[in-house]
C-alpha positions in Angstrom: 52.3 -94.7 -209.4 53.9 -98.3 -208.8 51.9 -100.9 -210.8 51.8 -104.5 -209.1 51.5 -107.8 -211.0 48.9 -109.9 -209.6 51.5 -112.2 -208.2 53.3 -109.1 -206.5 49.7 -107.9 -205.2 49.0 -111.4 -203.7 52.4 -111.1 -202.1 52.0 -108.2 -200.8 48.1 -108.5 -199.2 49.4 -111.9 -197.6 52.4 -110.0 -196.2 50.4 -106.9 -194.8 47.6 -109.6 -193.4 50.3 -111.5 -191.6 51.8 -108.2 -190.1 48.2 -107.3 -189.0 47.4 -110.7 -187.1 51.2 -110.7 -185.4 50.2 -106.9 -184.1 46.9 -107.7 -183.1 47.9 -111.3 -182.0 45.2 -112.9 -183.9 45.5 -116.4 -185.8 45.5 -116.0 -189.6 42.6 -117.6 -190.0 40.5 -115.3 -188.2 42.1 -112.2 -190.4 41.9 -114.1 -193.5 38.2 -114.6 -193.7 37.6 -110.7 -193.1 40.3 -109.8 -195.7 38.2 -112.2 -198.0 35.0 -110.8 -197.2 36.0 -107.0 -198.1 37.3 -108.3 -201.3 33.9 -110.0 -202.0 35.0 -113.6 -202.2 35.5 -116.8 -200.5 38.7 -117.4 -201.1 42.1 -115.7 -202.4 42.5 -118.1 -205.4 39.3 -116.6 -206.5 40.1 -112.9 -206.4 41.3 -110.7 -209.1 43.6 -107.8 -209.2 41.3 -105.2 -208.7 39.6 -107.0 -205.8 43.0 -107.4 -204.2 43.5 -103.4 -204.5 40.2 -103.5 -202.6 41.7 -105.6 -199.9 45.0 -104.0 -199.6 42.8 -100.7 -199.1 41.0 -102.1 -196.3 44.0 -104.1 -194.4 46.1 -100.8 -194.9 42.8 -99.1 -192.9 42.8 -102.1 -190.1 46.8 -101.5 -189.8 46.2 -97.7 -189.3 43.0 -98.0 -187.2 43.2 -101.7 -185.5 39.9 -100.9 -183.7 38.1 -100.8 -187.2 38.8 -104.5 -187.6 36.0 -106.2 -186.1 36.4 -110.1 -185.7 33.5 -111.9 -184.4 35.2 -113.1 -181.2 38.5 -112.0 -179.8 41.2 -114.8 -179.5 42.4 -114.7 -176.1 45.9 -115.1 -175.3 47.0 -118.0 -173.0 47.8 -116.2 -169.9 44.1 -114.5 -170.1 42.6 -118.0 -170.7 44.7 -119.3 -167.5 43.2 -116.6 -165.6 39.4 -117.3 -166.2 37.2 -118.8 -163.3 34.8 -121.4 -164.5 32.2 -118.9 -164.9 34.6 -117.0 -167.2 35.7 -120.0 -169.2 32.0 -121.3 -169.8 31.0 -117.8 -171.1 34.0 -117.7 -173.4 33.2 -121.3 -174.7 29.6 -120.1 -175.3 30.5 -117.1 -177.2 32.4 -119.6 -179.6 30.2 -122.5 -179.6 26.9 -121.1 -179.8 27.1 -119.0 -183.5 29.0 -122.4 -184.7 25.9 -124.7 -183.3 23.4 -122.2 -184.9 25.4 -122.1 -188.5 25.1 -125.8 -188.4 21.8 -125.9 -187.7 21.3 -123.4 -190.4 23.2 -125.6 -192.9 21.4 -128.9 -191.9 
C-alpha cells in the first residue's frame, strides 16, 4: 500500500481530472465542480486527505467508464457549433442560459 502526502494526493487528483477533461474534450471548469461535489466540498482548498481519496476513487470510476460522468450540459466542439442551424443554436443556448437564469432568480 502506497501512502500519499496531502500535496501528492492533490497533485494526483488534479492530474487525473486533467486527463479526464482532455479525454472527454470537456473544460476543466466543467469537471472540477463534479469532482468537488463527489468529495462534498465547494472548493478544493477545503478538502481533507480523506475526501481527496473519495474524489480520486470517483475520478478513477469516470476514467474507467466515461459515460458515468454526467455533466449538466455537454460542451459542444467548435465543428458541431458551426454545423448548427438557427433553431439548433437557439436550443443549445437555451439549455445553458435557462438553468443559469433559474439559479440567479433563486439567489435573489
